[in-house]
Residue frames relative to the residue before (quaternion, step in Angstrom):
aa qw qx qy qz dx dy dz
M 1.0000 0.0000 0.0000 0.0000 0.00 0.00 0.00
E 0.5165 0.6746 -0.4168 0.3231 3.59 1.14 -0.46
N 0.7549 0.4066 -0.2133 0.4684 3.58 0.95 -0.79
M 0.4951 0.6555 -0.4424 0.3598 3.60 1.22 0.04
P 0.5009 -0.6534 0.4653 0.3251 3.61 -0.87 0.89
G 0.8221 0.2820 -0.2004 0.4521 3.55 -1.04 0.80
T 0.5239 0.6613 -0.4248 0.3281 3.62 1.17 -0.18
D 0.6716 0.4630 -0.3049 0.4915 3.58 1.22 -0.29
K 0.5534 0.6262 -0.3716 0.4045 3.60 1.28 0.16
E 0.4640 -0.6456 0.5300 0.2950 3.53 -1.18 0.61
L 0.3627 -0.7205 0.5457 0.2270 3.57 -0.90 0.91
K 0.1102 -0.7706 0.6269 0.0309 3.54 -1.10 0.84
A 0.1896 -0.7784 0.5852 0.1255 3.58 -1.26 0.20
V 0.0186 0.7525 -0.6583 0.0020 3.52 -1.24 0.64
T 0.2647 -0.7916 0.5392 0.1120 3.58 -1.05 0.77
L 0.1824 -0.6951 0.6816 0.1378 3.51 -1.24 0.72
N 0.0416 0.8343 -0.5367 0.1185 3.58 -0.67 1.09
T 0.3287 -0.7428 0.5485 0.1984 3.58 -0.80 0.98
L 0.2686 -0.7076 0.5594 0.3380 3.56 1.18 -0.72
A 0.6656 -0.5044 0.3513 0.4233 3.59 -1.23 0.18
Y 0.0547 0.7797 -0.6221 0.0456 3.56 -1.08 0.78
D 0.4164 -0.7126 0.5172 0.2265 3.55 -1.21 0.59
V 0.1443 -0.7380 0.6515 0.1004 3.52 -1.21 0.68
P 0.4416 -0.7151 0.4737 0.2630 3.61 -0.67 1.06
A 0.7050 -0.4638 0.3441 0.4116 3.54 -1.31 0.39
R 0.8736 0.0607 -0.0765 0.4767 3.55 -1.11 0.92
K 0.5612 0.5760 -0.3991 0.4403 3.60 1.12 0.66
T 0.2554 -0.7310 0.6094 0.1704 3.55 -1.31 0.40
D 0.1810 -0.7836 0.5902 0.0697 3.56 -0.85 1.04
R 0.0476 -0.7650 0.6420 0.0184 3.55 -1.01 0.87
R 0.1373 0.7924 -0.5788 0.1349 3.58 -0.61 1.14
S 0.2241 -0.7642 0.5911 0.1285 3.53 -1.31 0.37
E 0.1510 -0.7174 0.6705 0.1141 3.52 -1.29 0.59
S 0.0484 -0.8131 0.5794 0.0297 3.59 -1.09 0.56
I 0.1381 -0.7239 0.6630 0.1317 3.49 -1.42 0.28
T 0.3021 -0.6961 0.6118 0.2235 3.53 -1.29 0.42
A 0.4507 -0.7058 0.4784 0.2643 3.57 -0.74 1.06
E 0.3004 -0.7616 0.5536 0.1525 3.55 -0.79 1.08
E 0.7518 0.0788 -0.0526 0.6526 3.56 1.37 -0.24
D 0.6474 -0.4549 0.3863 0.4740 3.59 -1.21 0.10
M 0.1324 -0.7876 0.6000 0.0469 3.57 -0.85 1.00
H 0.1168 -0.7605 0.6377 0.0374 3.57 -0.57 1.20
I 0.1641 -0.8271 0.5326 0.0731 3.58 0.08 1.31
V 0.1191 -0.8216 0.5570 0.0240 3.56 -0.66 1.15
A 0.7985 0.0284 -0.0148 0.6011 3.60 1.23 -0.33
I 0.1808 -0.7593 0.6177 0.0963 3.53 -1.30 0.51
E 0.1594 -0.7344 0.6496 0.1153 3.55 -1.08 0.78
H 0.1670 -0.8130 0.5557 0.0493 3.56 -0.52 1.23
F 0.0201 -0.7628 0.6448 0.0442 3.56 -1.19 0.60
I 0.0506 0.7509 -0.6578 0.0290 3.54 -1.03 0.89
G 0.0088 -0.8072 0.5895 -0.0274 3.54 -0.81 1.01
V 0.1045 -0.7624 0.6359 0.0593 3.53 -1.18 0.65
G 0.4556 -0.7117 0.4720 0.2513 3.55 -0.86 1.00
S 0.7234 -0.4164 0.3070 0.4573 3.54 -1.30 0.13
N 0.7823 0.2625 -0.2558 0.5036 3.54 -1.19 0.64
G 0.4302 0.7279 -0.4365 0.3074 3.57 1.18 0.54
W 0.2847 0.7744 -0.5191 0.2229 3.58 1.14 0.40
L 0.8306 0.1896 -0.1775 0.4926 3.50 -1.19 0.69
S 0.4217 0.6524 -0.5100 0.3695 3.55 0.99 0.86
D 0.1580 -0.7473 0.6396 0.0857 3.53 -1.27 0.46
N 0.2268 0.8052 -0.5176 0.1797 3.59 -0.49 1.06
G 0.1351 0.7839 -0.5968 0.1055 3.53 -1.19 0.57
H 0.1927 -0.7619 0.5993 0.1525 3.53 -1.34 -0.04
V 0.1381 -0.7445 0.6466 0.0926 3.53 -1.35 0.44
L 0.3529 -0.7088 0.5676 0.2255 3.55 -1.28 0.40
S 0.0961 0.7881 -0.6020 0.0849 3.56 -1.15 0.65
K 0.4422 -0.6412 0.5443 0.3116 3.54 -1.29 0.32
S 0.5797 0.5829 -0.3676 0.4348 3.59 1.27 -0.20
P 0.4317 -0.7140 0.4858 0.2605 3.61 -0.90 0.85
D 0.5674 0.6080 -0.3857 0.3994 3.60 1.23 -0.33
N 0.3360 -0.7334 0.5557 0.2013 3.57 -0.71 1.09
P 0.3443 -0.7929 0.4621 0.1982 3.60 -0.34 1.22
W 0.5631 0.6112 -0.4043 0.3819 3.62 1.10 -0.51
V 0.5683 0.5837 -0.3898 0.4294 3.60 1.16 -0.48
K 0.7417 0.3927 -0.2385 0.4885 3.61 0.81 -0.94
W 0.6717 0.5022 -0.3084 0.4489 3.60 1.09 -0.62
A 0.8246 0.3387 -0.0941 0.4432 3.55 1.02 -0.74
E 0.4345 0.6985 -0.4987 0.2730 3.62 1.07 -0.02
P 0.6338 -0.2712 -0.7233 -0.0394 1.55 -1.75 1.73
G 0.7357 0.4531 -0.2300 0.4478 3.64 1.18 -0.24
P 0.7770 -0.3135 0.2388 0.4909 3.58 -1.22 -0.41
T 0.3248 -0.8037 0.4825 0.1256 3.55 -1.15 0.57
G 0.3363 -0.6730 0.5896 0.2939 3.59 0.61 -1.07
M 0.7851 -0.3004 0.2222 0.4940 3.57 -1.11 -0.65
E 0.6406 -0.5280 0.3889 0.3996 3.52 -1.29 0.32
P 0.6092 -0.5869 0.3874 0.3665 3.60 -1.13 0.60
T 0.6108 -0.5472 0.4356 0.3712 3.56 -1.21 0.55
G 0.8167 0.2663 -0.2009 0.4710 3.54 -1.02 0.83
S 0.4064 0.7076 -0.4886 0.3088 3.62 1.21 0.16
K 0.1597 -0.7989 0.5759 0.0679 3.58 -0.93 0.89
G 0.7377 0.4366 -0.3100 0.4112 3.53 -1.26 0.50
Y 0.6950 0.4043 -0.2591 0.5351 3.58 1.29 0.13
F 0.0209 0.7835 -0.6211 0.0020 3.57 -1.15 0.58
G 0.7582 0.4089 -0.2646 0.4336 3.55 -1.28 0.13
Y 0.2044 0.7851 -0.5608 0.1651 3.60 0.93 0.77
C 0.0977 0.7498 -0.6533 0.0387 3.54 -1.12 0.74
G 0.0130 -0.8069 0.5901 -0.0224 3.56 -0.88 0.92
R 0.3094 -0.6979 0.6095 0.2138 3.52 -1.32 0.36
D 0.1547 -0.8594 0.4853 0.0448 3.55 -0.42 1.18
Y 0.7375 -0.4293 0.3222 0.4098 3.49 -1.39 0.25
Y 0.6593 0.5304 -0.3193 0.4268 3.59 0.95 -0.86
S 0.6047 0.5330 -0.3556 0.4730 3.59 1.09 -0.63
Q 0.6684 0.5102 -0.2998 0.4506 3.55 0.94 -0.90
V 0.6420 0.5206 -0.3208 0.4625 3.58 0.97 -0.87
S 0.6725 0.4875 -0.2852 0.4783 3.58 1.09 -0.72
G 0.5289 -0.6598 0.3905 0.3639 3.58 1.27 -0.10
I 0.4528 0.6687 -0.4691 0.3574 3.59 1.20 0.35
G 0.2861 -0.8032 0.5031 0.1411 3.56 -0.48 1.19
D 0.7933 0.1496 -0.0598 0.5872 3.59 1.04 -0.75
V 0.2148 -0.7614 0.5976 0.1305 3.55 -1.16 0.59
C 0.0404 -0.7672 0.6401 0.0045 3.57 -0.90 0.99
V 0.0126 -0.8071 0.5885 -0.0458 3.57 -0.80 1.02
Y 0.2064 -0.7399 0.6262 0.1332 3.56 -1.02 0.84
E 0.0501 -0.7967 0.6022 -0.0133 3.56 -0.79 1.05
G 0.1056 -0.8100 0.5758 0.0343 3.57 -0.51 1.17
F 0.2788 -0.7228 0.6035 0.1888 3.55 -1.26 0.44
P 0.1108 -0.8616 0.4910 0.0653 3.60 0.44 1.18
S 0.7065 0.4541 -0.2797 0.4652 3.60 1.10 -0.50
G 0.8178 -0.1025 0.0712 0.5618 3.60 1.19 0.04
Y 0.4689 -0.6566 0.5158 0.2879 3.51 -1.12 -0.72
F 0.3705 -0.6626 0.5931 0.2682 3.53 -1.39 0.19
L 0.2531 -0.8099 0.5170 0.1126 3.61 -0.63 1.11
V 0.0385 -0.7224 0.6901 0.0196 3.51 -1.05 0.96
K 0.2965 -0.7957 0.5041 0.1578 3.59 -0.41 1.21
K 0.6652 -0.4980 0.3849 0.4018 3.53 -1.24 0.58
G 0.7937 0.2740 -0.2307 0.4916 3.57 -0.87 1.02
E 0.5977 0.5493 -0.3728 0.4495 3.61 1.21 -0.32
K 0.3770 -0.6928 0.5630 0.2468 3.54 -1.23 0.52
L 0.1432 -0.7382 0.6516 0.1000 3.51 -1.22 0.68
Y 0.1912 -0.8063 0.5571 0.0546 3.54 -0.83 1.06
M 0.1823 -0.6924 0.6814 0.1519 3.52 -1.29 0.61
H 0.1234 -0.7996 0.5870 0.0279 3.57 -0.44 1.27
C 0.1029 -0.8316 0.5457 -0.0104 3.56 -0.66 1.16
Y 0.0344 -0.7409 0.6635 0.0983 3.48 -1.35 0.32
A 0.0276 -0.7683 0.6395 0.0054 3.52 -1.22 0.63
A 0.0821 -0.8068 0.5851 -0.0033 3.55 -0.52 1.23
N 0.1530 -0.7894 0.5924 0.0498 3.55 -0.62 1.18
S 0.1067 -0.8242 0.5557 0.0221 3.56 -0.44 1.23
T 0.5330 0.6256 -0.4090 0.3966 3.59 1.22 0.30
D 0.5369 -0.6111 0.4723 0.3394 3.55 -1.33 0.03
K 0.6645 0.4409 -0.2999 0.5236 3.59 1.29 0.29
T 0.5653 -0.5471 0.4779 0.3909 3.56 -1.28 0.31
V 0.1052 -0.7980 0.5932 0.0179 3.57 -0.93 0.95
G 0.3728 -0.7250 0.5378 0.2149 3.57 -1.08 0.77
F 0.0967 -0.7763 0.6223 0.0287 3.55 -1.08 0.82
H 0.0274 -0.7841 0.6200 0.0031 3.58 -1.27 0.40
H 0.0262 -0.7861 0.6173 -0.0168 3.57 -0.86 1.02
A 0.1242 0.7743 -0.6155 0.0780 3.57 -1.05 0.79
V 0.0363 -0.7555 0.6511 0.0633 3.54 -1.23 0.55
R 0.1987 -0.7310 0.6404 0.1264 3.53 -1.08 0.83
L 0.2267 -0.7809 0.5735 0.0994 3.54 -0.68 1.14
I 0.1709 -0.7560 0.6257 0.0883 3.57 -0.83 1.03
Y 0.1217 0.8171 -0.5443 0.1463 3.59 -0.55 1.13
W 0.2356 -0.7173 0.6217 0.2082 3.49 -1.40 0.07
């Protein structure tokens, strides 16, 4: 491990977080959160969180990270819900979604740890990093959603 790049660096963390928000019945919400890097960020791992409030059955939601300010769920999903990003999409990383099977199993929230064992994703000082989210509520009631990612970097 002595010769691996970055092993002598202190790990730090920063979070992008939508906080809890409501999506009306039969609507799809697309929103983005961003941070501006205060220093070079060599992202080595991501901790994802996606939560859906009670009565969240038949919802479809997820998020991706990108340096692009354009929320891709708008182009991938108009006018309705989408699922995962299309095959061959470029410029995005860190996809995490909460699927129907999790809901059927009774899992209300999904937490995922994603490591980059072969390297890192670089966000240079002054660059913005975006968490682009979508939340599709297919129920007849208002449902709460929540997206967050904790970036582990050096």
